[in-house]
PADO-266531 format. One record per residue: residue number from 1; x, y, z of N, C-alpha, C in turn; residue in one letter. Coordinates in steps of 0.2 Angstrom, whole numbers, plus 5000, padded with zeros to 4 digits. Example, Ala and Ser with C-alpha at 12.3 -4.5 7.8 and 13.67 -1.06 7.14 Angstrom:
<rs>
(1 (5066 4972 5039) (5062 4978 5039) (5066 4984 5039) A);
(2 (5064 4989 5035) (5068 4995 5036) (5064 5000 5039) S);
</rs>
This chain:
<rs>
(1 (4827 5113 5013) (4821 5114 5010) (4823 5114 5002) X);
(2 (4818 5111 4998) (4819 5111 4991) (4813 5115 4988) X);
(3 (4815 5119 4983) (4809 5122 4979) (4809 5120 4972) X);
(4 (4804 5119 4969) (4803 5118 4962) (4800 5124 4959) X);
(5 (4805 5128 4956) (4803 5135 4954) (4797 5136 4949) X);
(6 (4795 5142 4948) (4789 5143 4944) (4790 5142 4937) X);
(7 (4796 5141 4934) (4797 5140 4927) (4798 5132 4926) X);
(8 (4798 5128 4931) (4800 5121 4931) (4793 5117 4930) X);
(9 (4794 5112 4925) (4788 5108 4924) (4791 5101 4925) X);
(10 (4788 5097 4929) (4790 5090 4930) (4785 5085 4929) X);
(11 (4786 5080 4924) (4781 5075 4923) (4785 5068 4926) X);
(12 (4782 5065 4931) (4785 5060 4934) (4785 5060 4941) X);
(13 (4789 5056 4945) (4789 5055 4952) (4794 5060 4955) X);
(14 (4791 5063 4961) (4796 5067 4965) (4796 5064 4972) X);
(15 (4802 5063 4974) (4802 5060 4981) (4807 5064 4985) X);
(16 (4805 5066 4991) (4809 5070 4995) (4809 5068 5003) X);
(17 (4815 5068 5006) (4815 5067 5013) (4815 5074 5017) X);
(18 (4815 5079 5013) (4815 5086 5017) (4809 5090 5014) X);
(19 (4808 5096 5017) (4802 5100 5015) (4803 5102 5008) X);
(20 (4797 5102 5004) (4797 5103 4997) (4792 5109 4996) X);
(21 (4794 5114 4992) (4789 5119 4990) (4788 5118 4982) X);
(22 (4782 5118 4980) (4781 5118 4973) (4778 5125 4970) X);
(23 (4782 5128 4966) (4780 5135 4963) (4778 5134 4956) X);
(24 (4781 5128 4953) (4780 5127 4946) (4774 5122 4945) X);
(25 (4775 5117 4940) (4770 5112 4939) (4773 5105 4939) X);
(26 (4769 5101 4942) (4771 5094 4943) (4765 5089 4941) X);
(27 (4766 5084 4937) (4761 5079 4935) (4764 5073 4936) X);
(28 (4761 5069 4941) (4764 5062 4942) (4762 5060 4949) X);
(29 (4768 5059 4953) (4767 5058 4960) (4772 5062 4964) X);
(30 (4770 5064 4970) (4774 5067 4975) (4774 5064 4982) X);
(31 (4780 5062 4984) (4781 5059 4991) (4786 5063 4995) X);
(32 (4783 5066 5000) (4788 5069 5005) (4787 5066 5011) X);
(33 (4792 5062 5013) (4792 5057 5018) (4790 5059 5025) X);
(34 (4795 5064 5027) (4794 5066 5034) (4793 5074 5035) X);
(35 (4792 5077 5029) (4792 5084 5029) (4786 5087 5027) X);
(36 (4786 5094 5025) (4780 5097 5023) (4780 5099 5016) X);
(37 (4775 5097 5012) (4774 5099 5005) (4770 5105 5005) X);
(38 (4773 5111 5002) (4769 5117 5001) (4768 5118 4994) X);
(39 (4762 5119 4991) (4760 5121 4985) (4758 5128 4985) X);
(40 (4762 5132 4982) (4761 5140 4982) (4755 5142 4978) X);
(41 (4753 5148 4978) (4748 5151 4974) (4749 5150 4967) X);
(42 (4755 5150 4964) (4757 5149 4957) (4758 5141 4956) X);
(43 (4758 5137 4961) (4759 5130 4959) (4753 5126 4957) X);
(44 (4755 5122 4952) (4750 5118 4949) (4752 5110 4949) X);
(45 (4748 5106 4953) (4750 5099 4954) (4744 5095 4952) X);
(46 (4745 5090 4947) (4741 5085 4945) (4744 5079 4947) X);
(47 (4743 5076 4953) (4747 5071 4956) (4743 5067 4961) X);
(48 (4746 5061 4963) (4745 5058 4969) (4750 5060 4974) X);
(49 (4748 5063 4980) (4752 5066 4984) (4752 5063 4991) X);
(50 (4758 5061 4994) (4759 5058 5000) (4764 5062 5004) X);
(51 (4762 5063 5011) (4767 5066 5015) (4765 5067 5022) X);
(52 (4769 5070 5026) (4767 5071 5033) (4762 5076 5034) X);
(53 (4764 5082 5031) (4760 5088 5031) (4760 5091 5024) X);
(54 (4754 5093 5022) (4753 5096 5015) (4749 5102 5016) X);
(55 (4752 5107 5013) (4749 5114 5014) (4748 5117 5006) X);
(56 (4742 5118 5005) (4740 5120 4998) (4737 5127 4998) X);
(57 (4741 5131 4994) (4739 5138 4992) (4737 5138 4985) X);
(58 (4739 5134 4981) (4738 5134 4973) (4733 5129 4971) X);
(59 (4734 5126 4965) (4729 5121 4962) (4732 5114 4963) X);
(60 (4727 5110 4964) (4729 5103 4965) (4723 5099 4962) X);
(61 (4725 5094 4958) (4720 5089 4956) (4723 5082 4957) X);
(62 (4719 5078 4960) (4722 5071 4961) (4720 5068 4968) X);
(63 (4725 5066 4972) (4723 5063 4979) (4729 5065 4984) X);
(64 (4727 5066 4990) (4731 5068 4995) (4731 5064 5001) X);
(65 (4736 5061 5003) (4736 5057 5010) (4741 5060 5014) X);
(66 (4740 5062 5020) (4745 5065 5025) (4744 5061 5031) X);
(67 (4750 5060 5034) (4750 5056 5041) (4748 5061 5046) X);
(68 (4749 5068 5045) (4747 5073 5051) (4741 5077 5049) X);
(69 (4743 5082 5044) (4738 5087 5042) (4738 5089 5035) X);
(70 (4732 5091 5032) (4731 5094 5026) (4728 5101 5027) X);
(71 (4731 5106 5024) (4728 5113 5025) (4727 5116 5018) X);
(72 (4721 5118 5017) (4719 5122 5011) (4718 5129 5013) X);
(73 (4722 5133 5010) (4721 5141 5012) (4715 5144 5008) X);
(74 (4714 5150 5009) (4709 5154 5005) (4710 5154 4998) X);
(75 (4716 5153 4995) (4718 5154 4988) (4718 5147 4985) X);
(76 (4717 5141 4989) (4718 5135 4986) (4712 5133 4981) X);
(77 (4713 5129 4976) (4708 5127 4971) (4710 5119 4971) X);
(78 (4706 5115 4974) (4707 5108 4975) (4702 5104 4972) X);
(79 (4703 5099 4968) (4699 5094 4966) (4702 5087 4967) X);
(80 (4701 5084 4973) (4704 5079 4975) (4701 5075 4981) X);
(81 (4703 5069 4982) (4701 5065 4988) (4707 5067 4993) X);
(82 (4704 5068 4999) (4709 5070 5005) (4709 5065 5010) X);
(83 (4714 5063 5013) (4714 5058 5018) (4720 5060 5023) X);
(84 (4717 5062 5029) (4722 5064 5035) (4718 5064 5041) X);
(85 (4722 5064 5047) (4719 5064 5053) (4716 5071 5055) X);
(86 (4719 5076 5052) (4717 5083 5053) (4717 5087 5046) X);
(87 (4711 5089 5044) (4710 5093 5038) (4707 5100 5039) X);
(88 (4711 5105 5037) (4709 5112 5038) (4707 5115 5031) X);
(89 (4701 5118 5030) (4699 5121 5024) (4697 5128 5026) X);
(90 (4701 5133 5024) (4700 5140 5025) (4694 5143 5022) X);
(91 (4691 5148 5024) (4685 5151 5021) (4688 5154 5014) X);
(92 (4685 5153 5009) (4687 5155 5002) (4690 5150 4998) X);
(93 (4693 5144 5001) (4696 5139 4997) (4690 5136 4993) X);
(94 (4692 5134 4987) (4688 5130 4983) (4690 5123 4983) X);
(95 (4685 5118 4985) (4686 5111 4986) (4681 5107 4983) X);
(96 (4683 5102 4979) (4678 5097 4976) (4681 5091 4977) X);
(97 (4678 5086 4981) (4680 5079 4982) (4678 5077 4988) X);
(98 (4681 5072 4991) (4679 5069 4997) (4685 5069 5002) X);
(99 (4683 5068 5009) (4687 5069 5014) (4687 5062 5018) X);
(100 (4692 5059 5020) (4692 5053 5024) (4697 5054 5030) X);
(101 (4694 5054 5036) (4698 5055 5042) (4699 5049 5046) X);
(102 (4698 5043 5043) (4698 5037 5047) (4705 5035 5047) X);
(103 (4708 5034 5053) (4715 5032 5054) (4717 5026 5050) X);
(104 (4713 5021 5050) (4715 5015 5047) (4715 5015 5040) X);
(105 (4711 5019 5036) (4712 5020 5029) (4718 5024 5028) X);
(106 (4720 5029 5032) (4726 5033 5030) (4732 5028 5031) X);
(107 (4732 5024 5036) (4738 5019 5037) (4738 5014 5031) X);
(108 (4733 5012 5029) (4733 5007 5024) (4735 5010 5017) X);
(109 (4733 5016 5016) (4735 5019 5010) (4743 5021 5010) X);
(110 (4745 5023 5015) (4752 5024 5016) (4757 5018 5015) X);
(111 (4754 5012 5019) (4758 5006 5018) (4758 5003 5011) X);
(112 (4752 5004 5008) (4752 5002 5001) (4757 5006 4996) X);
(113 (4757 5012 4997) (4761 5017 4993) (4769 5015 4995) X);
(114 (4770 5014 5001) (4777 5012 5003) (4779 5005 5000) X);
(115 (4775 5001 4999) (4776 4994 4996) (4777 4995 4989) X);
(116 (4774 4999 4985) (4775 5000 4978) (4782 5004 4977) X);
(117 (4784 5008 4982) (4790 5012 4981) (4796 5007 4982) X);
(118 (4795 5002 4987) (4801 4998 4988) (4801 4992 4983) X);
(119 (4796 4991 4979) (4796 4985 4974) (4800 4987 4968) X);
</rs>
């Protein structure tokens, strides 16, 4: 597992094949291929996010596409479009945006993103 610490600020793309925890700030794109992305309560992400599982405790603005599950906990503050087969929003979470749980849309978005990454 990799952690982006609370004092770290990244502007650009972050790509990982293992679990990733964001305690700092990321602006750009985050791709966690087969792992879990966790944004802690202190984490601030302004990005396009792609991964298998995305767990949000902190702030996120952008879009999230997950092949398995997106979870927003009670401390999450999210302004984003969410696409996943399973979306869990805990009581107390702040969410503004849209949710797409259509499997075809999710597959198409991930395929488009992979094509951009290999180009």
